[in-house]
VOPAGU-2260 file (C-alpha; in pm, 1 decimal, decimal comma):
REM VOPAGU-2260
SITE   aa  ch    i         X         Y         Z
SITE  UNK   A    0     410,6   -3387,7   -4589,6
SITE  UNK   A    1     265,7   -3018,4   -4638,0
SITE  UNK   A    2      -4,5   -3129,9   -4381,0
SITE  UNK   A    3     250,3   -3244,9   -4122,1
SITE  UNK   A    4     462,5   -2912,0   -4154,0
SITE  UNK   A    5     127,8   -2742,1   -4124,7
SITE  UNK   A    6      54,5   -2920,6   -3802,2
SITE  UNK   A    7     420,1   -2866,7   -3657,2
SITE  UNK   A    8     375,5   -2493,3   -3743,3
SITE  UNK   A    9      73,4   -2464,1   -3549,6
SITE  UNK   A   10     206,1   -2653,5   -3264,2
SITE  UNK   A   11     513,8   -2434,4   -3271,5
SITE  UNK   A   12     273,9   -2120,7   -3260,8
SITE  UNK   A   13      78,0   -2251,4   -3007,3
SITE  UNK   A   14     368,6   -2314,7   -2775,0
SITE  UNK   A   15     533,3   -2001,6   -2840,2
SITE  UNK   A   16     202,6   -1807,1   -2734,4
SITE  UNK   A   17     170,4   -2011,7   -2413,7
SITE  UNK   A   18     537,1   -1926,9   -2309,7
SITE  UNK   A   19     495,8   -1565,6   -2399,7
SITE  UNK   A   20     184,4   -1535,3   -2210,6
SITE  UNK   A   21     351,0   -1709,2   -1890,1
SITE  UNK   A   22     650,5   -1481,9   -1931,4
SITE  UNK   A   23     407,1   -1169,0   -1924,9
SITE  UNK   A   24     269,9   -1282,2   -1615,4
SITE  UNK   A   25     634,7   -1344,6   -1469,5
SITE  UNK   A   26     812,2   -1028,2   -1312,0
SITE  UNK   A   27     976,3   -1082,0    -995,7
SITE  UNK   A   28     726,2   -1354,6    -890,6
SITE  UNK   A   29     562,5   -1612,6   -1097,3
SITE  UNK   A   30     193,2   -1593,4   -1235,5
SITE  UNK   A   31     141,4   -1930,1   -1100,9
SITE  UNK   A   32     304,1   -1846,4    -751,8
SITE  UNK   A   33      76,8   -1559,8    -700,6
SITE  UNK   A   34    -219,1   -1761,7    -781,3
SITE  UNK   A   35    -119,4   -2023,5    -515,8
SITE  UNK   A   36     -75,8   -1746,9    -261,7
SITE  UNK   A   37    -443,4   -1607,9    -341,6
SITE  UNK   A   38    -571,1   -1949,9    -309,1
SITE  UNK   A   39    -428,0   -1972,1      41,6
SITE  UNK   A   40    -564,3   -1641,7     135,1
SITE  UNK   A   41    -924,3   -1734,6      18,4
SITE  UNK   A   42    -906,8   -2071,8     241,2
SITE  UNK   A   43    -798,3   -1858,4     513,7
SITE  UNK   A   44   -1117,3   -1629,6     470,3
SITE  UNK   A   45   -1336,3   -1950,5     412,6
SITE  UNK   A   46   -1220,2   -2141,3     712,0
SITE  UNK   A   47   -1195,1   -1882,1     988,4
SITE  UNK   A   48   -1424,5   -1642,9    1158,5
SITE  UNK   A   49   -1253,6   -1338,8    1355,1
SITE  UNK   A   50   -1000,5   -1100,6    1169,9
SITE  UNK   A   51    -802,2    -817,4    1307,0
SITE  UNK   A   52    -632,0    -598,4    1031,5
SITE  UNK   A   53    -381,1    -306,6    1051,7
SITE  UNK   A   54    -159,9     -88,9     844,5
SITE  UNK   A   55     181,1      89,7     932,7
SITE  UNK   A   56     234,5     349,2    1159,3
SITE  UNK   A   57     130,1     703,6    1005,7
SITE  UNK   A   58     -77,3     542,5     724,2
SITE  UNK   A   59    -100,8     655,2     373,1
SITE  UNK   A   60    -364,9     622,2      86,4
SITE  UNK   A   61    -250,5     281,6      40,8
SITE  UNK   A   62    -260,9     182,0     397,2
SITE  UNK   A   63    -587,4     307,5     461,3
SITE  UNK   A   64    -715,8     200,8     131,9
SITE  UNK   A   65    -584,2    -147,1     159,3
SITE  UNK   A   66    -735,3    -214,8     494,1
SITE  UNK   A   67   -1045,3     -77,9     406,0
SITE  UNK   A   68   -1099,1    -294,3      99,8
SITE  UNK   A   69    -999,0    -624,5     297,7
SITE  UNK   A   70   -1256,4    -513,4     586,9
SITE  UNK   A   71   -1525,4    -503,9     297,8
SITE  UNK   A   72   -1449,1    -809,3     139,7
SITE  UNK   A   73   -1438,2    -985,6     486,8
SITE  UNK   A   74   -1768,2    -840,2     583,5
SITE  UNK   A   75   -1919,2    -955,8     251,7
SITE  UNK   A   76   -1858,0   -1309,9     376,9
SITE  UNK   A   77   -2016,9   -1226,8     689,1
SITE  UNK   A   78   -1678,3   -1244,1     915,4
SITE  UNK   A   79   -1624,1   -1066,2    1233,5
SITE  UNK   A   80   -1361,3    -811,2    1135,8
SITE  UNK   A   81   -1203,2    -502,6    1284,4
SITE  UNK   A   82    -924,0    -239,5    1197,0
SITE  UNK   A   83    -719,7    -131,5    1456,5
SITE  UNK   A   84    -436,4     114,1    1363,5
SITE  UNK   A   85    -185,6     275,3    1574,1
SITE  UNK   A   86    -208,3     628,1    1419,4
SITE  UNK   A   87    -533,7     812,1    1364,3
SITE  UNK   A   88    -662,3     822,4    1011,2
SITE  UNK   A   89    -524,1    1120,9     839,3
SITE  UNK   A   90    -783,9    1389,1     779,7
SITE  UNK   A   91    -754,0    1384,4     394,7
SITE  UNK   A   92    -833,3    1015,2     408,4
SITE  UNK   A   93   -1134,2    1011,2     608,8
SITE  UNK   A   94   -1386,4    1028,7     314,9
SITE  UNK   A   95   -1279,8     661,6     232,0
SITE  UNK   A   96   -1440,5     537,2     598,2
SITE  UNK   A   97   -1773,3     694,6     633,3
SITE  UNK   A   98   -1873,7     464,5     876,8
SITE  UNK   A   99   -1576,2     536,3    1080,9
SITE  UNK   A  100   -1490,0     141,3    1114,8
SITE  UNK   A  101   -1125,6     223,8    1172,8
SITE  UNK   A  102   -1032,9     197,2    1545,0
SITE  UNK   A  103    -714,0     361,0    1706,8
SITE  UNK   A  104    -509,2     147,2    1929,9
SITE  UNK   A  105    -597,1     150,9    2296,6
SITE  UNK   A  106    -400,5    -104,8    2475,8
SITE  UNK   A  107    -652,6    -164,0    2725,8
SITE  UNK   A  108    -918,8    -227,0    2471,7
SITE  UNK   A  109    -771,7    -401,6    2181,9
SITE  UNK   A  110    -479,7    -627,0    2360,7
SITE  UNK   A  111    -713,4    -926,8    2381,9
SITE  UNK   A  112    -864,5    -848,9    2022,9
SITE  UNK   A  113    -536,6    -910,0    1865,2
SITE  UNK   A  114    -459,7   -1217,9    2138,1
SITE  UNK   A  115    -789,6   -1377,5    2027,0
SITE  UNK   A  116    -827,9   -1355,8    1677,5
SITE  UNK   A  117    -845,1   -1641,4    1425,4
SITE  UNK   A  118    -627,2   -1421,1    1153,8
SITE  UNK   A  119    -406,2   -1125,3    1189,4
SITE  UNK   A  120    -332,6    -932,6     872,4
SITE  UNK   A  121     -66,0    -690,2     819,5
SITE  UNK   A  122    -149,4    -464,6     506,8
SITE  UNK   A  123     117,9    -241,5     331,8
SITE  UNK   A  124     421,7    -310,5     570,3
SITE  UNK   A  125     654,6    -636,1     647,8
SITE  UNK   A  126     801,5    -594,0     954,4
SITE  UNK   A  127     690,0    -560,5    1296,4
SITE  UNK   A  128     860,4    -225,1    1399,6
SITE  UNK   A  129     623,8     -52,8    1135,5
SITE  UNK   A  130     345,1    -117,0    1402,1
SITE  UNK   A  131     510,7     113,2    1622,2
SITE  UNK   A  132     361,4     107,2    1998,7
SITE  UNK   A  133     152,6    -182,9    1876,2
SITE  UNK   A  134     433,1    -412,4    1818,6
SITE  UNK   A  135     479,0    -588,3    2177,5
SITE  UNK   A  136     100,1    -706,6    2096,5
SITE  UNK   A  137     199,2    -928,0    1761,2
SITE  UNK   A  138     389,1   -1186,3    1986,1
SITE  UNK   A  139      64,9   -1269,3    2168,3
SITE  UNK   A  140     -99,1   -1315,7    1845,7
SITE  UNK   A  141    -236,6   -1697,9    1857,2
SITE  UNK   A  142    -395,9   -1685,5    1505,4
SITE  UNK   A  143    -250,8   -1727,5    1188,6
SITE  UNK   A  144     -29,5   -1423,2    1081,4
SITE  UNK   A  145     -43,4   -1309,8     727,7
SITE  UNK   A  146     139,7    -986,9     549,3
SITE  UNK   A  147     -14,9    -852,4     220,4
SITE  UNK   A  148     245,7    -618,3      92,7
SITE  UNK   A  149     437,5    -479,4    -197,5
SITE  UNK   A  150     770,6    -389,6     -41,4
SITE  UNK   A  151    1100,7    -569,5     -49,9
SITE  UNK   A  152    1247,6    -801,0     229,3
SITE  UNK   A  153     968,5    -900,4     451,1
SITE  UNK   A  154    1043,6   -1002,3     778,6
SITE  UNK   A  155    1017,2   -1382,8     832,9
SITE  UNK   A  156     756,1   -1368,2    1106,6
SITE  UNK   A  157     440,7   -1416,4     931,2
SITE  UNK   A  158     249,5   -1745,4     852,3
SITE  UNK   A  159     140,2   -1656,0     520,4
SITE  UNK   A  160     288,3   -1417,0     259,2
SITE  UNK   A  161      77,5   -1264,2      -8,6
SITE  UNK   A  162     382,0   -1031,8    -130,4
SITE  UNK   A  163     536,5    -931,6    -432,1
SITE  UNK   A  164     726,0    -614,4    -571,2
SITE  UNK   A  165     575,5    -665,6    -902,6
SITE  UNK   A  166     285,7    -451,1    -783,8
SITE  UNK   A  167     295,8    -108,7    -751,8
SITE  UNK   A  168     106,9     -79,8    -430,2
SITE  UNK   A  169    -107,4    -305,2    -192,9
SITE  UNK   A  170    -443,3    -221,4    -335,3
SITE  UNK   A  171    -323,7    -329,7    -642,4
SITE  UNK   A  172    -230,1    -678,1    -499,0
SITE  UNK   A  173    -622,2    -669,7    -366,5
SITE  UNK   A  174    -748,0    -581,6    -703,9
SITE  UNK   A  175    -553,7    -878,7    -861,4
SITE  UNK   A  176    -684,7   -1085,1    -582,4
SITE  UNK   A  177   -1041,4    -970,4    -633,4
SITE  UNK   A  178   -1021,5   -1004,0   -1012,1
SITE  UNK   A  179    -820,3   -1366,4   -1015,6
SITE  UNK   A  180   -1009,5   -1535,7    -728,8
SITE  UNK   A  181   -1371,0   -1381,2    -745,4
SITE  UNK   A  182   -1377,0   -1365,3    -384,2
SITE  UNK   A  183   -1656,1   -1074,5    -451,1
SITE  UNK   A  184   -1770,4    -873,8    -749,5
SITE  UNK   A  185   -1564,5    -578,1    -828,5
SITE  UNK   A  186   -1783,3    -276,3    -749,9
SITE  UNK   A  187   -1767,6      48,2    -636,4
SITE  UNK   A  188   -1706,9     -11,6    -266,2
SITE  UNK   A  189   -1413,9    -198,3    -361,6
SITE  UNK   A  190   -1291,6      35,8    -651,2
SITE  UNK   A  191   -1312,7     397,5    -427,8
SITE  UNK   A  192   -1032,5     286,0    -155,5
SITE  UNK   A  193    -824,9      58,9    -425,8
SITE  UNK   A  194    -807,0     361,8    -653,2
SITE  UNK   A  195    -699,7     598,8    -382,6
SITE  UNK   A  196    -449,7     326,9    -269,3
SITE  UNK   A  197    -298,6     308,9    -608,5
SITE  UNK   A  198    -319,3     671,3    -701,4
SITE  UNK   A  199    -146,8     767,9    -398,8
SITE  UNK   A  200     147,5     522,2    -433,2
SITE  UNK   A  201     240,4     575,9    -788,0
SITE  UNK   A  202     238,1     968,7    -746,6
SITE  UNK   A  203     -90,7    1009,2    -952,2
SITE  UNK   A  204      -2,9     724,5   -1209,5
SITE  UNK   A  205     394,8     862,7   -1275,1
SITE  UNK   A  206     617,8     634,5   -1107,6
SITE  UNK   A  207     830,6     356,9   -1236,3
SITE  UNK   A  208     601,1      81,9   -1150,9
SITE  UNK   A  209     294,4     268,8   -1312,0
SITE  UNK   A  210     225,8       0,9   -1596,0
SITE  UNK   A  211     -52,5     -79,5   -1853,0
SITE  UNK   A  212    -190,9    -299,3   -1600,1
SITE  UNK   A  213    -228,7     -35,0   -1355,7
SITE  UNK   A  214    -384,4     195,1   -1604,4
SITE  UNK   A  215    -644,0     -79,2   -1672,8
SITE  UNK   A  216    -718,5    -106,4   -1290,8
SITE  UNK   A  217    -773,2     267,5   -1291,6
SITE  UNK   A  218   -1003,3     215,5   -1560,1
SITE  UNK   A  219   -1205,6     -97,9   -1362,6
SITE  UNK   A  220   -1247,7     178,6   -1112,4
SITE  UNK   A  221   -1366,6     475,1   -1297,6
SITE  UNK   A  222   -1600,3     180,3   -1460,9
SITE  UNK   A  223   -1754,5     119,4   -1134,3
SITE  UNK   A  224   -1830,1     520,7   -1059,3
SITE  UNK   A  225   -1481,9     659,7    -895,5
SITE  UNK   A  226   -1468,8    1010,7    -995,5
SITE  UNK   A  227   -1075,4    1075,5   -1046,4
SITE  UNK   A  228   -1129,9    1444,4   -1018,9
SITE  UNK   A  229   -1280,2    1444,3    -676,8
SITE  UNK   A  230   -1095,3    1157,5    -544,1
SITE  UNK   A  231    -784,5    1356,6    -619,2
SITE  UNK   A  232    -939,0    1701,8    -482,1
SITE  UNK   A  233   -1039,3    1517,8    -157,4
SITE  UNK   A  234    -655,0    1390,5    -118,4
SITE  UNK   A  235    -457,9    1669,8    -237,6
SITE  UNK   A  236    -646,2    1990,1    -235,4
SITE  UNK   A  237    -764,9    1984,0     131,2
SITE  UNK   A  238    -457,4    2140,5     282,2
SITE  UNK   A  239    -456,3    2365,1     605,2
SITE  UNK   A  240    -239,7    2642,4     579,0
SITE  UNK   A  241     -27,3    2545,0     835,9
SITE  UNK   A  242      70,0    2238,6     588,9
SITE  UNK   A  243     182,1    2482,9     360,5
SITE  UNK   A  244     401,1    2681,3     602,2
SITE  UNK   A  245     545,6    2342,9     703,6
SITE  UNK   A  246     611,8    2257,0     328,7
SITE  UNK   A  247     799,4    2583,3     277,3
SITE  UNK   A  248    1048,6    2525,0     584,4
SITE  UNK   A  249    1117,5    2180,3     498,4
SITE  UNK   A  250    1196,5    2301,1     107,7
SITE  UNK   A  251    1372,8    2579,5     257,3
SITE  UNK   A  252    1605,8    2319,0     442,1
SITE  UNK   A  253    1651,0    2074,9     170,1
SITE  UNK   A  254    2011,3    2017,9      72,5
SITE  UNK   A  255    2154,9    1857,9    -233,4
SITE  UNK   A  256    2450,0    1629,4    -260,7
SITE  UNK   A  257    2631,2    1498,1    -548,3
SITE  UNK   A  258    2810,4    1636,1    -831,7
SITE  UNK   A  259    2509,5    1757,6   -1006,4
SITE  UNK   A  260    2252,2    1756,2    -699,9
SITE  UNK   A  261    2141,2    1390,1    -782,9
SITE  UNK   A  262    2057,6    1340,0    -389,1
SITE  UNK   A  263    1833,8    1561,1    -206,8
SITE  UNK   A  264    1767,0    1538,0     173,3
SITE  UNK   A  265    1484,6    1669,8     312,0
SITE  UNK   A  266    1468,0    1735,9     698,0
SITE  UNK   A  267    1145,1    1808,1     920,8
SITE  UNK   A  268    1204,9    1903,3    1293,4
SITE  UNK   A  269     949,9    1809,5    1589,0
SITE  UNK   A  270     994,5    2201,2    1652,0
SITE  UNK   A  271     862,4    2301,1    1307,3
SITE  UNK   A  272     594,0    2048,9    1334,1
SITE  UNK   A  273     482,3    2201,7    1678,9
SITE  UNK   A  274     483,9    2571,0    1532,4
SITE  UNK   A  275     270,9    2491,6    1232,9
SITE  UNK   A  276      15,6    2279,8    1440,0
SITE  UNK   A  277      84,1    1972,2    1195,9
SITE  UNK   A  278     123,5    1609,5    1256,3
SITE  UNK   A  279     392,0    1361,2    1084,7
SITE  UNK   A  280     145,2    1231,1     867,8
SITE  UNK   A  281      64,0    1577,4     729,6
SITE  UNK   A  282     414,3    1534,9     553,7
SITE  UNK   A  283     257,4    1306,5     315,4
SITE  UNK   A  284     364,7    1388,4     -11,8
SITE  UNK   A  285     614,4    1618,1      64,1
SITE  UNK   A  286     894,8    1387,9     -70,9
SITE  UNK   A  287     734,8    1377,6    -405,5
SITE  UNK   A  288     786,0    1779,1    -416,5
SITE  UNK   A  289    1128,6    1749,1    -364,3
SITE  UNK   A  290    1195,3    1490,4    -610,8
SITE  UNK   A  291    1042,8    1744,8    -891,2
SITE  UNK   A  292    1407,8    1937,9    -838,5
SITE  UNK   A  293    1604,3    1912,1   -1166,8
SITE  UNK   A  294    1867,3    1644,0   -1197,1
SITE  UNK   A  295    1747,7    1481,8    -854,1
SITE  UNK   A  296    1736,2    1121,2    -874,0
SITE  UNK   A  297    1720,6    1022,4    -495,1
SITE  UNK   A  298    1518,7    1179,8    -218,9
SITE  UNK   A  299    1536,4    1108,3     155,1
SITE  UNK   A  300    1326,7    1256,6     403,0
SITE  UNK   A  301    1470,4    1250,2     772,9
SITE  UNK   A  302    1302,2    1332,8    1091,9
SITE  UNK   A  303    1488,1    1532,7    1389,3
SITE  UNK   A  304    1382,3    1425,8    1709,1
SITE  UNK   A  305    1493,7    1520,5    2051,4
SITE  UNK   A  306    1500,7    1156,9    2157,4
SITE  UNK   A  307    1761,4     897,1    1991,1
SITE  UNK   A  308    1464,1     692,2    1865,9
SITE  UNK   A  309    1441,9     633,6    1502,6
SITE  UNK   A  310    1235,1     842,1    1309,5
SITE  UNK   A  311    1037,8     783,2     949,8
SITE  UNK   A  312    1251,1     778,8     678,4
SITE  UNK   A  313    1044,9     817,3     343,6
SITE  UNK   A  314    1271,9     708,8      42,8
SITE  UNK   A  315    1177,9     787,2    -350,2
SITE  UNK   A  316    1398,4     748,1    -677,0
SITE  UNK   A  317    1373,1     783,5   -1048,5
SITE  UNK   A  318    1339,9     492,1   -1263,7
SITE  UNK   A  319    1692,8     525,7   -1390,4
SITE  UNK   A  320    1901,9     523,9   -1074,3
C-alpha cells in the first residue's frame, strides 16, 4: 500500500511539473503554437531561394536589428537576400551594417525584386501602410508574404505570421527562433543586432516586458562578445547639436492632461525639423524622455504637417495603466 501511494505521488508531482512548464511557456500565445510557427519559418527558408526583407518607415533599433539578423540567417543558408527599406538607416544605427547591405527603396530599381521574390518578409510591423511609399508594391508580390512582429492586431494580408505580443521586440522573436530551431549557431554576428533591437525597444531594459527571459537573452549576447557600454554609446551618445535643440523645443511644447498630469502629449512640427536640420527619425527616444515626467502614465508623440496626411504617432505607457 505504501508503494502504491509513493507511485501515485511521483506521478502527481511529475504531472504537476509538466503543467507548470507548459504554463510558464504560455503568455498570450502557447509555447507549442510558437514552435509550430518556427517550424513553418524554417520550412520556408529551406524550400525557397530569393528573399526580400523590409522594416517600417523611420526604422528604429528593433527594425534595423531584426532585418540584419534575418539577412545573416538567410545568408548562412546560401540564400539570395535583399533588405529594401523605404527610409534611410538612422546614423546612430549604421554601425550594425558595416557591409552596407541595406538598400533604400527606388521604384525603378526595386519594384521587380518585390514582384519576383520567392518570399517577402515584413519585420517589426504588421500593417501595409507602415511601408510608407513602398506600400503599392505589396500587391505585386507573388511569393509568400511573412510577417514577423511583436505588436497587436496584425493586418490579415500575410500568408505566414510569426507574431506574438509575448515578446518585447521582434529581435526577441528572432533570438527565440535561433535558440529553439537551431537554424544557425548563436554567435556575435546575430548577438549584436539582436541586443541593439531588444535594448532600444525595452528602453534600455526598463519597460513592462523586460522579463527574466529578456535579461537571459542579454546575457547570451554578452557571452558572444557584445559590449553593452559601447553599444549604448553608439546608439544614444552620438547626438548632433541640432537634435538637442529639437528635443528642447519638443519638451517646451509638451502638454499635460488629466487630473494629475497623467497624460503627456509631445508635438513636433515640420518647421522645427527644418530649423534644426534634423529628420523624423532623429526624434527616436524623445517620447521616453517625456515619460520620465513625474506622475505621467501615458505619452503620445504627434507630428504636425502642412498636409492632411497622417503623421507618425509613437505611443508609450507605464505598466500599471
